[in-house]
C-alpha positions in Angstrom: 34.3 -31.1 23.1 33.3 -34.6 21.0 31.3 -35.6 24.0 29.4 -32.3 24.4 28.8 -32.4 20.6 27.4 -35.7 21.0 25.0 -34.6 23.4 23.8 -31.8 21.7 22.8 -34.4 18.6 21.6 -36.7 21.2 19.3 -33.5 22.7 17.9 -33.0 18.7 16.6 -36.5 19.0 15.1 -36.7 22.4 13.4 -32.5 22.0 12.6 -33.8 18.4 8.8 -32.0 18.6 10.8 -28.7 19.8 13.2 -28.2 17.4 10.5 -29.4 14.7 8.6 -26.5 15.4 11.3 -24.2 15.9 12.5 -24.6 12.6 8.7 -24.5 11.4 8.8 -20.8 13.1 12.1 -19.6 11.6 11.3 -20.5 8.4 8.0 -19.1 8.0 9.6 -15.7 9.7 12.4 -15.5 7.6 9.7 -15.5 4.5 7.4 -13.1 5.7 10.9 -10.9 6.4 12.0 -11.4 2.9 8.6 -10.8 1.4 8.6 -7.5 3.8 11.9 -6.6 2.2 10.8 -7.6 -1.6 7.4 -5.6 -0.9 8.8 -2.2 0.6 11.9 -2.4 -2.1 9.8 -3.3 -5.0 7.4 -0.6 -4.1 10.5 2.1 -3.6 12.1 1.3 -7.0 8.4 1.2 -8.7 7.4 4.6 -7.6 10.5 6.0 -8.1 10.5 4.6 -11.4 7.4 6.2 -12.1 7.7 9.6 -10.5 10.5 10.0 -13.5 8.4 9.2 -16.2 5.1 10.9 -15.2 3.4 12.8 -17.7 1.2 15.7 -17.9 -2.0 15.1 -19.9 -3.6 18.5 -20.9 -7.1 19.3 -20.9 -7.8 20.4 -24.4 -11.2 23.3 -24.9 -12.0 24.2 -28.5 -13.7 27.2 -28.6 -14.7 27.0 -32.7 -15.8 24.3 -35.0 -13.5 25.7 -38.1 -9.5 26.2 -37.5 -6.8 28.0 -39.3 -3.2 26.5 -40.0 0.1 28.5 -40.0 3.3 26.5 -40.4 5.1 28.8 -38.3 2.9 28.0 -35.3 4.4 24.3 -36.2 8.0 25.7 -36.4 7.6 27.8 -33.2 6.5 25.2 -31.5 8.2 21.8 -32.8 11.4 21.9 -30.6 8.8 21.2 -27.6 9.0 17.8 -28.8 12.6 17.0 -29.4 12.7 15.3 -25.7 10.3 14.6 -22.8 6.9 15.6 -25.3 5.0 13.4 -27.2 1.7 13.5 -29.4 0.3 10.6 -31.1 -3.3 10.0 -33.0 -4.4 6.8 -34.7 -3.9 6.6 -38.7 -7.3 5.6 -40.3 -5.8 4.9 -43.7 -2.8 2.8 -42.6 -5.1 1.5 -40.1 -7.3 0.3 -42.9 -4.9 -1.0 -44.9 -3.0 -3.5 -42.7 -6.1 -4.6 -40.3 -5.0 -3.0 -37.3 -4.3 -0.1 -35.3 -1.6 2.3 -36.6 -0.5 5.1 -34.5 1.2 8.3 -36.0 3.8 9.3 -33.0 5.1 13.0 -33.0 7.8 13.8 -31.0 9.8 11.7 -28.1 7.9 8.3 -28.7 10.2 7.0 -25.6 7.7 8.5 -23.2 5.3 5.9 -24.5 7.3 2.7 -24.7 11.2 2.5 -23.9 11.3 0.6 -26.9 11.1 3.5 -29.0 14.1 5.2 -30.0 13.9 9.0 -29.6 15.6 10.1 -33.1 15.8 12.3 -36.2 13.6 10.8 -38.9 10.5 8.0 -39.6 10.8 4.8 -37.7 8.0 2.3 -37.1 8.1 0.1 -34.0 5.8 -2.8 -33.0 5.1 -5.0 -30.4 7.3 -8.5 -30.3 4.1 -10.4 -31.5 4.1 -8.7 -34.7 4.2 -10.5 -38.0 4.6 -7.6 -40.5 8.0 -6.9 -41.5 7.2 -3.8 -43.1 5.2 -0.9 -43.6 5.0 1.3 -46.6 4.6 5.3 -45.4 4.3 7.9 -48.5 5.8 5.2 -50.9 8.6 4.5 -49.0 9.2 0.8 -47.0 10.2 1.0 -43.7 11.4 -2.2 -41.3 9.4 -2.8 -38.3 11.3 -2.8 -35.7 10.4 -4.5 -32.5 9.7 -2.8 -29.0 8.7 -4.4 -25.6 6.2 -7.0 -25.0 2.6 -5.8 -24.6 2.5 -6.8 -21.2 5.8 -4.9 -20.4 4.7 -2.2 -21.8 1.8 -2.0 -19.9 4.0 -2.1 -16.4 6.1 0.8 -17.9 3.0 3.1 -18.4 0.7 2.2 -15.9 -1.7 2.8 -18.1 -2.5 1.8 -21.4 -3.7 4.4 -24.5 -2.9 2.0 -27.1 -4.7 -1.6 -25.7 -4.2 -3.4 -28.6 -1.6 -5.9 -29.1 -1.3 -5.7 -32.5 -0.7 -2.1 -32.3 2.1 -0.5 -34.7 3.7 2.7 -34.0 5.1 5.0 -37.1 7.7 7.4 -35.0 8.3 11.3 -36.6 11.2 13.4 -35.3 13.1 16.3 -35.8 12.3 17.4 -39.7 10.4 14.5 -40.7 7.5 15.2 -37.7 7.2 18.9 -39.0 7.2 18.1 -42.6 4.4 14.9 -42.0 2.2 17.7 -39.3 2.5 20.5 -42.4 1.4 17.7 -45.0 -1.8 16.9 -42.7 -2.3 20.2 -41.6 -2.5 21.8 -45.4 -5.0 19.6 -45.9 -7.5 19.7 -42.9 -6.1 22.6 -40.2 -7.9 20.4 -37.7 -5.3 17.4 -37.2 -2.4 20.1 -36.2 -5.0 21.3 -33.4 -5.7 17.8 -32.5 -2.2 16.9 -32.0 -1.5 19.6 -29.4 -4.3 18.9 -27.7 -3.5 15.2 -27.5 0.3 16.4 -25.9 2.1 14.5 -22.9 4.9 16.1 -21.9 7.3 14.9 -18.7 6.0 16.1 -15.5 9.8 17.6 -14.2 10.2 20.0 -17.4 8.5 22.7 -16.4 10.3 24.7 -19.4 8.6 22.9 -22.0 5.1 22.8 -19.8 5.1 26.9 -19.3 6.1 27.6 -22.8 3.9 25.4 -24.5 0.4 26.2 -22.5 1.3 29.6 -23.0 2.4 29.5 -26.8 -1.3 27.6 -27.7 -3.1 30.4 -25.0 -1.3 33.2 -26.8 -1.3 32.2 -30.6 -3.5 29.2 -31.1 -6.9 30.3 -32.5 -10.3 28.2 -30.9 -7.9 26.0 -28.5 -7.1 26.7 -24.7 -6.4 24.1 -21.9 -8.5 23.7 -19.2 -6.0 22.3 -16.9 -3.8 19.7 -16.8 -3.3 16.3 -14.9 -1.1 13.4 -14.1 -2.1 10.4 -15.7 -3.1 8.0 -13.3 -0.4 7.3 -10.5 -0.1 3.6 -9.5 -2.2 1.5 -6.4 -0.6 2.9 -3.2 0.7 -0.3 -1.4 1.5 1.6 2.0 -1.5 -0.4 3.7 -0.3 -3.7 2.4 3.3 -3.1 3.7 2.1 -1.9 7.2 0.0 -5.1 7.1 2.7 -7.2 6.5 5.0 -5.5 8.5 2.7 -5.7 11.7 2.5 -9.5 10.8 6.6 -9.7 11.1 6.1 -8.2 14.4 3.6 -10.2 15.8 5.4 -13.2 14.7 8.6 -11.7 16.5 6.5 -11.2 19.5 5.1 -14.6 19.9 8.3 -16.8 18.7 9.9 -14.9 21.7 7.3 -15.7 23.9 7.1 -19.5 22.7 11.1 -19.9 22.8 11.3 -18.1 26.6 8.5 -20.5 27.8 9.5 -23.9 25.8 12.9 -23.6 26.9 12.1 -22.7 30.4 10.5 -26.4 30.4 13.2 -27.9 28.8 15.1 -26.5 31.1 13.2 -28.1 34.0 13.4 -31.5 32.2 16.9 -31.6 31.8 17.9 -30.3 34.7 19.4 -33.8 36.5 21.0 -34.3 33.5 22.6 -31.4 33.0 23.8 -31.5 36.9 25.3 -35.0 36.4 27.3 -33.5 33.6 28.8 -31.3 35.7 29.4 -33.8 38.8 31.4 -35.6 36.0 33.5 -32.5 35.4 31.8 -30.6 32.7 32.6 -27.0 32.9 29.6 -24.2 32.5 31.2 -23.6 28.4 30.5 -27.3 28.4 27.3 -27.3 29.0 26.6 -24.0 26.8 28.3 -25.9 24.1 25.7 -28.6 24.5 22.9 -26.1 23.8 24.5 -24.1 21.3 25.1 -27.5 19.0 21.2 -27.7 19.4 20.0 -24.4 18.5 22.7 -24.2 15.9 21.2 -27.4 14.1 18.0 -25.7 14.1 19.7 -22.2 12.4 21.4 -24.7 10.0 18.8 -26.6 8.7 16.0 -23.6 8.5 18.7 -21.8 6.3 19.1 -25.1 3.8 15.0 -25.2 4.0 15.0 -21.7 3.0 17.7 -22.3 0.3 15.8 -25.1 -1.3 12.5 -23.1 -1.1 14.2 -20.3 -3.1 13.1 -17.8 -0.5 17.5 -17.7 -0.5 18.8 -17.7 -3.9 22.1 -16.6 -4.4 21.6 -16.4 -8.7 19.9 -13.2 -8.0 22.4 -11.5 -5.7 22.5 -9.0 -7.9 19.4 -7.8 -7.7 18.0 -5.0 -5.2 15.3 -6.4 -4.6 16.6 -10.2 -4.0 20.1 -8.4 -2.7 17.8 -6.8 0.1 16.0 -9.6 1.0 19.2 -11.5 1.5 20.3 -9.2 4.1 17.3 -8.6 6.1 17.4 -12.8 6.3 20.9 -13.2 7.4 20.3 -10.2 9.6 17.2 -12.0 11.0 19.0 -14.9 11.8 22.0 -13.2 13.3 19.8 -11.1 15.4 18.2 -14.8 16.3 21.5 -16.5 17.1 22.7 -13.5 19.3 19.5 -13.5 21.1 19.3 -16.9 21.8 23.0 -17.5 22.6 22.7 -14.5 25.1 19.5 -16.1 26.9 20.8 -19.4 26.8 23.8 -17.8 28.7 21.9 -16.2 31.4 19.1 -18.9 31.7 22.1 -21.0 32.8 23.7 -18.4 34.9 21.0 -18.1 36.7 19.7 -21.8 37.3 21.5 -23.3 40.4 21.2 -27.1 38.6 22.9 -28.7 42.3 19.7 -27.8 44.0 18.3 -30.4 41.9 20.6 -33.3 43.3 20.4 -31.9 47.0 16.2 -32.2 46.6 17.0 -36.1 45.6 19.2 -36.6 48.3 16.6 -35.1 50.7 
């Protein structure tokens, strides 16, 4: 057994160019497989999370210039904003006071930023770069709470209705929302109509969408919705996935054909050496072990390189994308090992190594 191990290691040095080429190909191929897995899993997770937060954006049409306000309409429609619905508008007075955009958020603010809690009362939020500690609202100071970073918010929403990273959000919910909207609408009825027109509702909440659009059409004079549509969907990555998958398939076919051609050439060059090995009393499994040492070393070195390159990283085993990539890589390596082992055993059985000596003796 030890002699076979030594002969296998000697073959590595003797055929070092082939040995190195196999390692390079296997590393490249496993890297491509991991990229394919990351892209596919990432796109699936991203689209699932996107679909879970897709919002309906309404297209308001105003049919008159002057509006009237009735608190009864506000109270009848306020339940819409308890969850899955939100509206916002910029506050010019607060923006001028603090020298940055200040948005009034009515309803479920978590729809525009997951860091905004959907809770009763008044709360003030800002991105994590904000340098303000407190904001005064209607004579009461409110502590500024940090939300997600600006870049993370953009990734969450897929579009940015609040493009300034210095933005501040004043969230109103429940009775506080009704009181504030009532206060603004008493002074200017247009404010109530604008809040209705700028409402977003989660797409899957058909009950709220139907009630909201019907109530506005039937009870709010001077406003109706021309229609509504989803906010912009993320880029379709299917073409990228197809391209990378095709690359992996082409690499697989190229690698398989290259391996067969090179192995046959390698086997022909080793026929005399292998025949002497058999004449010395070696069995078929001894010759097979010699080849398995050679190709096993290729697999082992490839795994070590993949680990050093970070393609295989056990620290991220808990992440679905990384876990899927690891499974894909090890599945690929296992398929390569099984395929090579089966092919080598079949090729050696079909090769009559004793013909080599008989040919030399003639």
